[in-house]
N, C-alpha and C positions, 0 to 999 in steps of 0.2 A: 570505547572510541565514539560511540554515538553521543554520550554525556558531554564530550568536550566540544563537540560542534553543535550542540543544542542552540546556543545564543544567537547564530547568525543561519542557521540550518535553512529556513525558509527563503531568506535572501539568497543564499548561494544556489539553491534549486531553482529560483527564478532565473538567475544569470546564466548557470550553465545550460539550461533549457531553452534559453532565449525566449522565455516566457510561455514555452508550450505547456508547462506544467499546469497553469492555470485552466486551459482547455481541456487537459486529461482529466482533471478534477471535476468539471463539468460533464463529461462524457461518462465517467464512472457513475455520478449522482443520478444522470438520466438511465443508466442501465439498472441501477438499483432500485429507483423508481420507488421510492419509500413514500408512503402516504400517512395521514391521520391515523394515529392508533398504533402504528407500527413500531417496532423496536429494531435498530440496527447496531449490529457491533462493528466498529471501525478498529480493526486488528493493525497493529504497526503505524498507529495514527501520530506518532510522533508529538509535535506540539499542538495537534487538534485542529490544524487549519484545514484538513480535508474533511473532518467530522460535521463542521458546521454547514456543508452543504447539504446533508441528509435532513436537517431540522427545518428547511425552509418550506416544505409542503405540510408540516405538521407532525412529521414523525419524530420520535425520540432516538436520541443514538448515544452510545457509550465509546469513548476514546480508551483504547487499551495500546499498551506498549510495554516492552521489557526495559527500556532506557528510562530510569528514573529522572534523569537530567532533562530529557526531553518533556517527560510528563510535568516536571517542576516549572518548566519555560513556557509550556501551555496554559498551565494554572494560572501562572502570573498575567499572561496575556489576556486571559479570558476574565480576569479580575475576581476569581472566585477562590474556593479552597479545593484540596485533591478530591473531596467527595461530591461538591456541588459547585462547579463552575456554572454560570448562568446558562443552564439548558443543556450542558455537557457535562456528565460526570467524567473524571479521570481515573482510571483503574490500571495498576500495574499488574502484567500478566505475562506469562510465558507460552508463546504460540502452540508449544507442544503439551502444555498441561494447563489449559484454560480454567480461571477461577471462576467459571460460570455453569449454572445447571444445565442438564440435558434439554433440548427443544426449547430453550429460551427467547431465541431471537428469530425475527422473520426474515432478515437478511444478515449476511456476515459480508464484508469486504475487506480487501488488504491490498494497499498500493505501494509499489516499489519497495516491497518489505519482505516478500516470500523468499527472496534470494539470501537473505541475513538469518534464516532460520536452519538449524542444523540439519533437521530431518524434513524436506519439503512434504513428503506423503504422510507423515505423522501429523503435522501441523494441519494438513486438509483434512484428515480423519477427524481431528479435534474440532475443526469448524464444523464439519458435518454434524458432530455429537450436540454441539449447541444451537444448531438450527432445527426450527421446528418442521415437521413432515410437510413437504411441499414448498418449502422455503428456498430463499436463492442465496447463491455464491457470486460474488463478482471479484476477479483477480486482476489487478492492472500491474504489469511488471514489464522490465525492459525486455525487450527481445532482439529478433534478428532481422535486419533491415532487408526489405523485398525489393528494392531497386539497386540492381547491381552497380551501376556507374556511381551511385551515391554511398555505398558500402565501404568502399576505400578512404573517402574523405571522412565519412562518420568514425571509422575506426582510428584513423590518425589522431583526429579531433580528441576521441576517447581516451586514447593511451597516452597521448603527449600533451595535448593542451588542458584538458578537463583538470587535471591535478593542479596545473599552474594557475588556471583562472580561480579555481577554488581557493587556493592559498592566498591570491591577492584579495578575495572578497570574504573568506572564512578564517580559517586556521591554519597553521603551519605544520599540522601532524600529517599522518599518512593516510586519514580518513579517505581521501577521494582517489589514492592510488589504489585502495581496497575497492571502491565503488566501480572503477575503470574494469579492473580485473574480474570482479564478480558479475558485472555486466557481459564482458567478452565470454565468459565460461559458462553463461546461463543456457539452458536447453532452448531449442527453436519452437516455433507455436504449435506444431503438432505434438512433439514430444510432451510438451507441458500439457497439453489436453488429454494425453494418455495416462499422465500422472494424475490428473484431477479424476479421471475417470476410475483408475484404480482406487482411489481413496473412497469411492462409493458414491459420486455425485453422476447425476443421469443429464443427458440432453446437453451435453457439454458442447460449446461452440466457442469460437473467437473471433476477434475484429481487430484489424491492426491500425492503428494510429500514428500519424507523421510517418508515414512509408515504413511501419514496422519498428521504428525505434522503440516504441512500447507496444504491448498488444494486452487487449482486454479480453480475459476469459470468463465465462459465465457457466454456472451449472445450477441444478436443482436437487434438492434431498428427495428421495423417493417418498410418495404420500404415503 
């Protein structure tokens, strides 16, 4: 499904989020706060658009995704090859069986992709495994709107208009119907925080962005 939407994925994201996705990426990069010499895993990176933000302060970053179509599109846009796009390697990987060594990364992040993993807690445990002791996790995911009057409008947009807008700017498959349904069924902010804690992360906290349309959860691996 994601292979089929890869070519225009970033454009559609900009359109259906009314440009908010750019602000969300900046917020994630600030929360990850990766500096020189640090290594960041951007999981569910898609075409690698989000990954670039982690290299601006001198950190190194790896873009990893389950969709080969997304990765191929990202490699072409970065003008490199699968192993060495300029500054950003692209690595195919299953979030529940990451192809990386224990304690390999200073930070692991996943943006609007955790919903797509079959076993959320198993993926969070894998992220814990590949993060060094004391390292950090940042999860950006669609969540539950906190402003009740806006919630009804948002749900109407999500279930009825979002797939139609996506078809105009993207493809005519069912990808964005799935997107709307997966957002609607996703746990709320406190529930996801408990799942992150069960997976072994400490000092878990979250911050709402855009009235809770998305929430950013952060945790740390025990030192």
